[in-house]
Phi, psi and omega in degrees: 000139181288136174278154183297314185072184183292315181297315180296325178294316176299314181297320178296313182297308181292322178301316179294318179296315180297317179299313180294322179297315178298317178299319178297323178294328179282320188265324181218076183300150178297139185291325181260104184252019180301323181287347183256009185301324179298309180292326180288340175284342179268317182210153178291162182302326179300319177301311182295322177302316179292329175297315178299315180297314180299316178298320179296317179295316178301317180296319180295323178289314182291341179303332182266357180276153177291156178308138183099327177262004179255011187298326181303319181292318180291342174273313186290322182303308178288328184299321181289339179281332184303309179300323179297311181298313181296319181297314179296319180295317178297320179295324178290313182297327180279350181086004181282335183217093186304331180267012181301325180296326180293311180298318179299316180295317180298313181295321179294314184287325181295340181271345183304315179301328177296315180294322178294313182296332179300332180265000180283131167277148174284137178293151178297148179290143178292138177284146177291138180291136177276148178296147181301143179282128179253141179271000000 
């Protein structure tokens, strides 16, 4: 069985967080949605919740894939954050949500490790030690 490695660990961690965040949006939406008005004008919150969940599931599945075959997760995890970041930033710039810049910055920065890990090669596996040669 393949070990997770560094890339898989990042994908597992972020995948679980994205899945839980999406589930939270479906079951207990955040009460103050002023920062999300832009995305909510495009699709209802349920749609976005399922996008977060789907990205999380893809990441959890891809965590076990070898490097190169996990690219879908490294694309989807940041991609689902883009509308959130843009929406919060737009709400701040329009004056509708004074703390929008904080949420936009947090979502942008929280995604940086995913982007960094996407470029990591997995280190080669250590070879099993051979028994000492006896004469």
